[in-house]
C-alpha positions as CSV (number, residue, x, y, z in Angstrom):
1,M,225.4,42.1,-52.2
2,R,223.9,45.7,-52.0
3,F,220.9,47.0,-53.8
4,N,221.2,50.8,-54.0
5,S,219.1,51.2,-57.1
6,P,217.3,54.6,-56.8
7,I,214.4,53.4,-58.9
8,L,213.8,50.4,-56.6
9,I,214.0,52.5,-53.5
10,R,211.4,55.0,-54.9
11,R,209.1,52.2,-55.7
12,V,209.3,50.7,-52.3
13,R,208.8,54.0,-50.6
14,G,205.9,54.8,-52.9
15,K,204.1,51.6,-52.0
16,M,204.7,52.2,-48.3
17,G,203.4,55.7,-48.6
18,K,200.2,54.7,-50.4
19,H,199.5,51.9,-47.9
20,S,199.9,54.3,-44.9
21,T,197.8,57.1,-46.4
22,G,194.9,54.7,-47.3
23,K,194.9,53.4,-43.7
24,Y,194.8,56.9,-42.3
25,A,192.0,57.9,-44.6
26,K,189.8,54.9,-43.7
27,S,190.4,55.6,-40.0
28,R,189.4,59.3,-40.4
29,K,186.4,58.4,-42.5
30,G,185.2,56.0,-39.8
31,K,185.5,58.6,-37.1
32,I,183.5,61.1,-39.2
33,V,180.8,58.6,-39.8
34,A,180.7,57.8,-36.0
35,V,180.4,61.5,-35.1
36,I,177.6,62.1,-37.7
37,A,175.8,59.0,-36.3
38,I,176.0,60.4,-32.8
39,V,174.8,63.8,-33.9
40,L,171.8,62.3,-35.7
41,V,170.9,60.2,-32.6
42,I,171.1,63.3,-30.4
43,V,168.9,65.3,-32.9
44,A,166.4,62.5,-33.0
45,I,166.2,62.3,-29.2
46,I,165.7,66.1,-28.9
47,T,163.1,66.1,-31.7
48,T,161.3,63.2,-30.0
49,V,161.3,65.0,-26.6
50,V,160.0,68.2,-28.2
51,I,157.2,66.4,-30.0
52,I,156.2,64.5,-26.9
53,S,156.3,67.8,-24.9
54,L,154.2,69.6,-27.5
55,N,151.7,66.8,-27.7
56,N,151.4,66.7,-23.9
57,N,150.9,70.5,-23.9
58,S,148.2,70.2,-26.6
59,R,146.3,67.5,-24.7
60,E,146.5,69.6,-21.5
61,I,145.3,72.7,-23.2
62,E,142.4,71.0,-24.9
63,R,141.4,69.3,-21.6
64,D,141.5,72.7,-19.8
65,F,139.6,74.4,-22.5
66,N,136.9,71.7,-22.6
67,E,136.6,71.7,-18.8
68,T,136.3,75.5,-18.7
69,F,133.5,75.6,-21.3
70,T,131.7,72.7,-19.8
71,G,131.8,74.7,-16.6
72,L,130.4,77.7,-18.5
73,K,127.6,75.6,-20.0
74,E,126.7,74.3,-16.5
75,L,127.3,77.8,-15.0
76,D,129.9,76.4,-12.6
77,K,131.8,79.7,-12.0
78,E,134.4,78.1,-9.8
79,K,135.4,75.7,-12.5
80,V,135.4,78.5,-15.2
81,N,137.6,80.8,-13.1
82,Q,140.3,78.2,-12.9
83,H,141.3,79.0,-16.5
84,M,139.3,82.1,-17.5
85,D,138.0,85.3,-16.0
86,Y,134.3,84.7,-15.9
87,D,133.3,88.3,-14.8
88,K,135.4,89.8,-17.6
89,L,133.6,87.6,-20.2
90,I,130.2,88.6,-18.9
91,S,131.2,92.3,-18.8
92,S,132.1,92.0,-22.5
93,L,128.4,91.5,-23.1
94,D,127.1,93.9,-20.4
95,E,128.6,94.4,-17.0
96,M,125.2,95.1,-15.3
97,I,124.5,91.4,-15.6
98,L,126.9,91.0,-12.6
99,E,125.0,93.4,-10.4
100,N,122.7,90.8,-8.9
101,P,124.9,87.7,-8.3
102,D,122.0,85.8,-6.6
103,D,119.9,85.8,-9.8
104,T,121.7,83.5,-12.2
105,E,118.8,82.6,-14.5
106,L,119.9,85.0,-17.2
107,E,123.4,83.7,-17.1
108,K,122.2,80.1,-17.4
109,E,120.2,81.1,-20.5
110,L,123.2,82.7,-22.1
111,F,125.3,79.5,-22.1
112,K,123.0,76.5,-21.8
113,N,122.9,75.8,-25.5
114,I,126.6,76.4,-26.2
115,E,128.5,73.8,-28.3
116,W,132.1,73.8,-29.5
117,T,134.8,71.9,-31.3
118,V,138.5,72.3,-31.0
119,E,139.7,72.4,-34.6
120,S,143.4,72.8,-34.0
121,I,146.1,73.8,-31.4
122,E,149.4,75.5,-32.0
123,V,151.8,75.7,-29.1
124,E,154.9,77.9,-28.9
125,D,156.7,78.0,-25.5
126,N,154.1,79.2,-23.0
127,Q,151.7,80.6,-25.5
128,A,149.1,78.7,-27.6
129,T,146.5,79.5,-30.3
130,L,143.4,77.4,-30.7
131,I,141.0,77.4,-33.6
132,I,137.5,76.9,-32.1
133,E,134.2,76.4,-33.8
134,M,131.4,77.4,-31.5
135,T,127.6,77.5,-31.7
136,N,125.3,79.5,-29.6
137,K,122.2,81.6,-29.9
138,D,122.6,84.4,-32.5
139,F,123.4,87.5,-30.4
140,K,122.9,89.9,-33.2
141,T,119.2,88.9,-33.1
142,I,119.1,89.0,-29.3
143,L,120.7,92.4,-28.9
144,T,118.7,93.9,-31.8
145,E,115.5,92.7,-30.2
146,W,116.6,93.9,-26.7
147,M,117.2,97.4,-28.0
148,K,113.8,97.4,-29.6
149,K,112.2,96.4,-26.3
150,I,114.1,99.2,-24.5
151,V,112.9,101.8,-27.1
152,E,109.3,100.5,-26.6
153,E,109.6,100.9,-22.9
154,K,110.8,104.5,-23.3
155,E,108.0,105.3,-25.7
156,S,105.6,104.0,-23.1
157,Q,107.1,106.5,-20.6
158,N,108.5,103.7,-18.4
159,I,111.6,104.3,-16.4
160,I,114.4,102.1,-17.7
161,T,116.0,100.6,-14.6
162,N,118.7,97.9,-14.7
163,E,116.2,95.4,-13.4
164,L,113.8,96.1,-16.2
165,A,116.5,96.0,-18.8
166,L,117.8,92.7,-17.6
167,Q,114.3,91.3,-17.3
168,R,113.7,92.1,-21.0
169,L,117.0,90.6,-22.0
170,K,116.2,87.4,-20.1
171,E,112.9,87.1,-21.9
172,I,114.6,87.4,-25.3
173,V,117.5,85.0,-24.5
174,S,115.0,82.5,-23.1
175,D,113.0,82.5,-26.3
176,E,113.5,79.1,-27.9
177,S,112.7,80.5,-31.4
178,I,116.0,82.4,-31.5
179,Q,118.2,80.8,-34.2
180,T,121.7,79.7,-33.4
181,K,124.8,80.9,-35.1
182,T,128.1,79.1,-35.7
183,V,131.5,80.9,-35.9
184,L,135.1,80.0,-36.1
185,K,137.6,82.1,-34.1
186,K,141.1,82.1,-32.7
187,V,141.5,81.7,-29.0
188,K,144.7,82.7,-27.2
189,I,145.9,80.8,-24.1
190,G,149.0,81.6,-22.0
191,K,150.6,79.7,-19.3
192,D,150.5,81.5,-15.9
193,E,152.8,79.7,-13.5
194,D,151.6,76.1,-13.7
195,S,148.1,76.7,-15.2
196,W,146.9,77.6,-18.7
197,K,144.7,80.8,-18.8
198,I,142.3,81.6,-21.6
199,T,142.6,85.2,-22.8
200,V,139.3,87.1,-22.7
201,D,139.5,89.5,-25.7
202,N,137.2,90.5,-28.5
203,D,137.8,87.3,-30.4
204,L,136.6,85.2,-27.4
205,R,133.7,87.6,-26.9
206,D,132.7,87.2,-30.6
207,L,133.1,83.4,-30.2
208,V,130.9,83.0,-27.1
209,F,128.3,85.5,-28.2
210,P,128.2,85.0,-32.0
211,G,126.9,88.0,-33.9
212,I,127.8,90.5,-31.3
213,D,130.6,91.9,-33.4
214,S,128.3,93.2,-36.1
215,V,126.1,95.0,-33.4
216,V,129.2,96.5,-31.8
217,S,130.4,97.7,-35.2
218,A,127.1,99.2,-36.1
219,I,126.9,101.1,-32.8
220,G,130.4,102.3,-33.2
221,E,129.7,103.7,-36.7
222,K,126.8,105.8,-35.4
């Protein structure tokens, strides 16, 4: 007995086609899900590694910054110079302070009361930006009083030598009645080979010697 009904053949073929297509779709969907899962795992691993690296860099930068400014507060120049150019920082105030390296009393007075807080750190590749809050003696007052003293010496017909000028500066900086000033500034740090180096620029100068920017601006306008 033969069954050659066209309708029956179409139905059988239709059922076979639907069953085969459904199987293929499920298999393909499963592969796509597996690929997406693998990609997500890879992205998660990379993200975790990046976060860990950034956190490690941030901790290293904060440690180096704190060690550097602890060295500055204690006038440990060797420690300071590991991550910052000490002479360049001093020169941003007045380079003649460096003329007598054996007399460090003035330099000690400049930094002995310095206090700071690292507010935030942003790291991108080998560059970092820190937001630092720092407190030190008000250098607007110090420099203003220093200039007054120099004028008084000139009016008294005294010769203004570097030694005399620095002696008057030391007397003013050592005055415990000088008020402190707190400022918030950005500090730039870059990685040089295997070490982080603090950039000595105007922002760092204005941070370490708070109030100096207003004096520099006033002198520049004259």
